C-alpha positions as CSV (number, residue, x, y, z in Angstrom):
1,M,0.1,0.1,0.0
2,E,1.4,3.1,-0.9
3,R,1.1,6.4,0.7
4,H,1.8,9.8,-0.1
5,T,2.9,12.5,1.8
6,S,4.3,16.4,1.4
7,G,5.7,16.4,5.4
8,D,7.9,14.0,7.4
9,I,8.1,10.6,6.2
10,G,7.7,9.4,9.8
11,E,4.5,11.0,10.3
12,A,3.4,8.8,7.8
13,V,4.6,5.8,9.1
14,A,3.0,6.8,12.6
15,E,-0.4,7.1,10.8
16,W,0.0,3.8,9.3
17,R,0.5,2.6,12.4
18,E,-2.5,4.0,13.6
19,E,-5.1,3.6,11.2
20,F,-3.6,-0.1,10.7
21,G,-1.8,-1.1,14.3
22,N,-3.5,-4.8,13.8
23,D,-2.2,-4.9,10.6
24,P,1.8,-6.4,10.7
25,V,3.8,-4.4,8.5
26,V,6.4,-6.8,6.9
27,G,8.4,-4.4,4.9
28,I,8.9,-0.4,4.1
29,R,10.3,1.2,1.4
30,A,10.7,5.0,0.7
31,L,10.4,7.0,-2.8
32,T,12.3,9.9,-1.5
33,W,11.8,12.0,-5.0
34,G,8.5,11.5,-4.9
35,R,7.7,11.5,-0.6
36,A,6.3,8.6,-0.8
37,V,6.0,5.7,1.2
38,V,5.4,2.0,0.3
39,F,4.1,-0.5,3.3
40,Y,4.3,-4.2,2.4
41,R,1.8,-6.2,5.2
42,E,1.9,-10.3,4.8
43,V,-1.1,-11.2,2.7
44,D,-2.6,-14.9,3.4
45,E,-2.6,-16.4,-0.3
46,Q,-5.4,-19.2,0.4
47,A,-7.6,-16.2,1.8
48,E,-7.0,-14.3,-1.6
49,A,-7.4,-17.0,-3.4
50,E,-10.9,-17.5,-2.1
51,A,-11.9,-14.3,-2.3
52,K,-10.6,-13.9,-6.0
53,R,-13.0,-17.3,-6.7
54,E,-16.0,-15.9,-4.8
55,R,-15.6,-12.6,-7.1
56,E,-15.3,-14.8,-10.3
57,E,-18.8,-16.6,-9.1
58,R,-20.5,-13.2,-8.2
59,F,-19.7,-11.4,-11.7
60,A,-20.6,-14.8,-13.7
61,A,-23.8,-15.1,-11.5
62,E,-24.2,-11.5,-12.4
63,R,-23.4,-12.0,-16.2
64,E,-26.3,-14.7,-16.8
65,E,-28.7,-12.9,-14.8
66,R,-28.1,-9.7,-17.4
67,E,-28.1,-11.9,-20.3
68,R,-31.5,-13.2,-18.7
69,A,-32.9,-9.7,-18.9
70,E,-31.6,-8.6,-22.4
71,A,-32.2,-11.6,-23.9
72,P,-36.1,-10.4,-25.0
73,A,-35.2,-7.0,-26.2
74,R,-32.1,-9.2,-28.5
75,G,-34.6,-11.4,-29.8
76,F,-37.2,-8.7,-30.1
77,A,-35.0,-6.4,-32.0
78,D,-33.7,-8.7,-34.7
79,A,-36.9,-10.6,-35.5
80,S,-38.5,-7.5,-35.5
81,R,-36.1,-5.9,-38.0
82,E,-36.4,-8.5,-40.0
83,L,-40.1,-7.9,-40.3
84,R,-39.5,-4.2,-41.6
85,L,-36.6,-4.6,-43.5
86,T,-38.7,-7.4,-45.7
87,F,-41.8,-4.9,-45.7
88,V,-39.6,-2.4,-47.3
89,S,-37.4,-4.9,-49.5
90,H,-41.0,-5.5,-51.2
91,L,-41.7,-1.6,-52.1
92,M,-38.1,-1.5,-53.3
93,E,-38.7,-4.1,-55.8
94,L,-42.5,-2.8,-57.0
95,K,-42.1,-0.9,-60.7
96,G,-44.9,1.3,-59.1
97,Q,-44.1,3.8,-56.1
98,P,-46.7,2.5,-53.1
99,K,-49.4,5.2,-51.1
100,G,-47.7,7.0,-49.0
101,M,-44.6,7.4,-50.3
102,G,-44.1,11.2,-50.4
103,R,-45.3,11.3,-46.6
104,A,-42.9,8.4,-45.8
105,V,-40.2,10.2,-47.3
106,A,-40.4,13.2,-45.9
107,L,-41.2,12.1,-42.1
108,L,-38.0,9.8,-42.4
109,A,-36.1,13.2,-43.9
110,S,-38.0,15.3,-41.0
111,R,-36.7,13.1,-38.3
112,F,-33.4,11.6,-39.4
113,T,-31.8,13.8,-42.4
114,L,-29.5,15.4,-39.5
115,A,-27.8,12.4,-38.6
116,V,-27.1,11.3,-42.3
117,L,-26.1,14.9,-43.1
118,T,-23.4,15.0,-39.9
119,E,-22.2,11.2,-39.6
120,G,-23.9,9.0,-42.8
121,F,-22.4,5.7,-43.5
122,S,-19.4,6.6,-42.0
123,Q,-19.8,6.4,-38.4
124,W,-17.4,3.7,-37.2
125,N,-20.1,1.6,-35.6
126,S,-22.8,2.2,-38.2
127,N,-24.4,-0.9,-40.2
128,A,-26.5,1.6,-42.2
129,D,-24.5,0.4,-45.2
130,D,-25.5,-3.5,-44.6
131,I,-29.1,-2.3,-44.3
132,W,-28.7,-0.8,-47.7
133,A,-27.6,-3.9,-49.5
134,S,-30.7,-5.7,-47.8
135,L,-32.6,-3.7,-49.0
136,T,-31.4,-3.3,-52.6
137,Q,-29.8,-6.7,-53.7
138,S,-31.6,-7.5,-56.4
139,I,-30.7,-4.0,-57.8
140,E,-27.5,-4.5,-60.2
141,A,-25.3,-1.1,-60.2
142,T,-22.7,-0.8,-63.6
143,S,-20.4,2.0,-62.7
144,G,-19.1,4.3,-59.7
145,D,-16.2,5.4,-57.6
146,D,-15.4,6.3,-53.8
147,G,-13.5,9.2,-55.1
148,D,-10.3,7.6,-54.5
149,G,-10.5,5.7,-57.9
150,D,-11.7,2.8,-56.0
151,F,-15.0,0.7,-56.6
152,D,-17.5,1.4,-54.1
153,P,-20.2,-0.8,-54.2
154,L,-22.5,1.4,-52.0
155,R,-21.6,4.4,-53.6
156,V,-22.5,2.7,-56.6
157,S,-26.3,1.3,-56.1
158,V,-26.9,4.2,-54.5
159,E,-25.8,6.4,-57.6
160,A,-27.6,3.7,-59.9
161,M,-31.2,4.2,-58.0
162,I,-30.6,7.9,-57.6
163,K,-30.5,8.3,-61.3
164,R,-33.6,5.6,-61.9
165,D,-36.0,6.5,-59.3
166,P,-34.6,9.7,-56.6
167,A,-37.6,9.4,-54.0
168,R,-37.6,5.4,-53.6
169,A,-33.3,5.9,-53.2
170,A,-34.4,8.6,-50.7
171,L,-36.5,6.0,-48.8
172,G,-34.3,2.9,-49.0
173,L,-31.5,5.9,-47.8
174,L,-33.6,7.0,-44.7
175,I,-34.6,3.7,-44.1
176,A,-31.2,2.5,-43.5
177,A,-30.5,5.4,-41.2
178,A,-33.4,5.1,-38.9
179,E,-32.6,1.4,-38.5
180,D,-29.3,1.8,-37.5
181,T,-30.4,3.9,-34.6
182,I,-32.1,0.8,-33.6
183,D,-30.9,-2.1,-31.6
184,W,-32.1,-4.4,-29.0
185,T,-31.2,-1.7,-26.4
186,T,-33.7,0.9,-27.5
187,W,-36.2,-1.3,-26.7
188,R,-35.4,-1.1,-22.8
189,D,-35.2,2.5,-22.8
190,P,-38.4,5.1,-23.2
191,E,-36.7,8.1,-24.4
192,A,-34.6,5.8,-27.1
193,I,-38.1,4.5,-28.3
194,D,-39.7,8.3,-28.6
195,R,-36.5,9.1,-30.6
196,H,-36.1,6.6,-32.9
197,A,-38.4,3.6,-32.7
198,A,-41.7,5.6,-32.7
199,P,-40.6,7.7,-35.6
200,L,-39.5,4.8,-37.6
201,Y,-43.0,2.8,-37.3
202,E,-44.9,6.1,-38.0
203,A,-42.8,6.8,-41.4
204,L,-43.8,2.7,-41.8
205,D,-47.2,2.9,-41.1
206,A,-47.9,5.8,-43.8
207,L,-46.5,3.1,-46.4
208,G,-48.9,0.8,-45.3
209,Y,-47.2,-1.4,-42.6
210,R,-49.7,-2.4,-40.2
211,Q,-48.1,-3.5,-37.0
212,S,-48.0,-6.6,-34.9
213,E,-49.4,-6.5,-31.3
214,S,-45.9,-7.3,-30.4
215,E,-44.5,-4.5,-31.9
216,S,-47.2,-2.0,-30.6
217,D,-46.5,-3.9,-27.2
218,A,-42.9,-2.7,-27.4
219,L,-43.4,0.5,-28.7
220,N,-45.5,1.0,-25.5
221,G,-42.7,-0.3,-23.2
222,S,-43.2,-4.1,-22.8
223,L,-39.2,-5.0,-23.1
224,I,-38.7,-1.4,-20.6
225,P,-37.0,-3.2,-17.5
226,S,-39.1,-3.6,-14.7
227,G,-39.9,-4.9,-11.0
228,D,-37.2,-5.1,-8.6
229,D,-34.9,-8.1,-10.2
230,G,-34.6,-5.7,-13.4
231,S,-35.6,-8.4,-15.6
232,D,-38.6,-7.8,-19.0
233,T,-41.6,-7.9,-18.8
234,G,-43.4,-9.6,-21.7
235,E,-42.8,-12.0,-24.4
236,A,-42.1,-10.3,-27.4
237,E,-39.8,-12.6,-29.2
238,A,-42.2,-15.3,-29.1
239,A,-45.1,-13.1,-30.1
240,L,-43.0,-11.7,-33.4
241,E,-42.5,-15.8,-34.5
242,E,-46.5,-16.2,-34.3
243,D,-46.9,-13.2,-36.2
244,A,-44.8,-13.6,-38.7
245,K,-46.7,-16.8,-39.9
246,L,-49.5,-15.0,-40.3
247,R,-47.4,-11.8,-42.1
248,E,-47.0,-12.9,-46.1
249,T,-46.4,-9.7,-48.0
250,P,-48.9,-10.0,-51.4
251,E,-47.6,-10.3,-54.3
252,E,-47.6,-7.0,-56.7
253,G,-51.4,-7.0,-58.6
254,S,-52.8,-10.1,-57.0
255,A,-56.1,-9.9,-55.8
256,E,-54.7,-10.6,-52.2
257,A,-52.9,-7.6,-52.7
258,D,-56.7,-6.1,-53.3
259,E,-57.7,-7.8,-50.1
260,A,-54.9,-6.7,-48.3
261,G,-55.9,-3.1,-48.5
262,D,-59.5,-3.9,-48.1
263,A,-59.1,-5.8,-44.9
264,G,-55.8,-4.4,-43.2
265,E,-54.4,-7.6,-43.3
266,T,-50.9,-7.4,-41.4
267,G,-47.9,-6.4,-43.0
268,E,-50.1,-5.3,-46.1
269,V,-48.5,-3.4,-49.1
270,V,-51.0,-0.7,-50.6
271,Q,-49.8,0.7,-53.9
272,A,-50.7,3.6,-55.8
273,E,-53.2,2.9,-58.6
């Protein structure tokens, strides 16, 4: 144990003995340049090993408890994102623009453009480029440059779509930016839900997306930790799996699509006439 003093080293030794009088000192080393005194005391190796084992067991138990508490939000985040991206991927492939495109783009732009302009896809921990790629994987790009003479698939894909359909490109970019703000921790934080998840769902709703019950519950805070043990309530992941069985996006122009538009089916896609 080291003790610094600006005065006499003898005083530091006296203070030590007064505070730790019952703990025998087995060695003293004076660091004169730093006016410090280092005291060495005897250590019970068996007791230290036992204390270390207890700490490791406690940390392991805390980690397991934390993982159990986080599991519902983690599972819901993955499952709900898959549903949303499947819906938007279908919209990206349609020949005509779906109803609500203008409103959805406006909502997304007003909510998320600031982040796109200031950080965009270059943020070190961003996966927006992967989300964009998943939305546009069926679209083939033929030319592009990243500004340094190197082939940049992301820039190629974006520029190709901008030339063909700027509104749809804006939709895809904004969806990617919006999705990049959401992960499993979002669903455990009411402020993050209001700031990131709710605006995204507002835009998706404008496009005809119908929230499942589990998604609505999560937006209303079903995955926010509650109770003395900090555990999550609800079974959103299991509910989403059940919802996914019922969620089949109608093919463009099919009779099922018309019926879905009339009935408000979950996961419907409403196209412009």
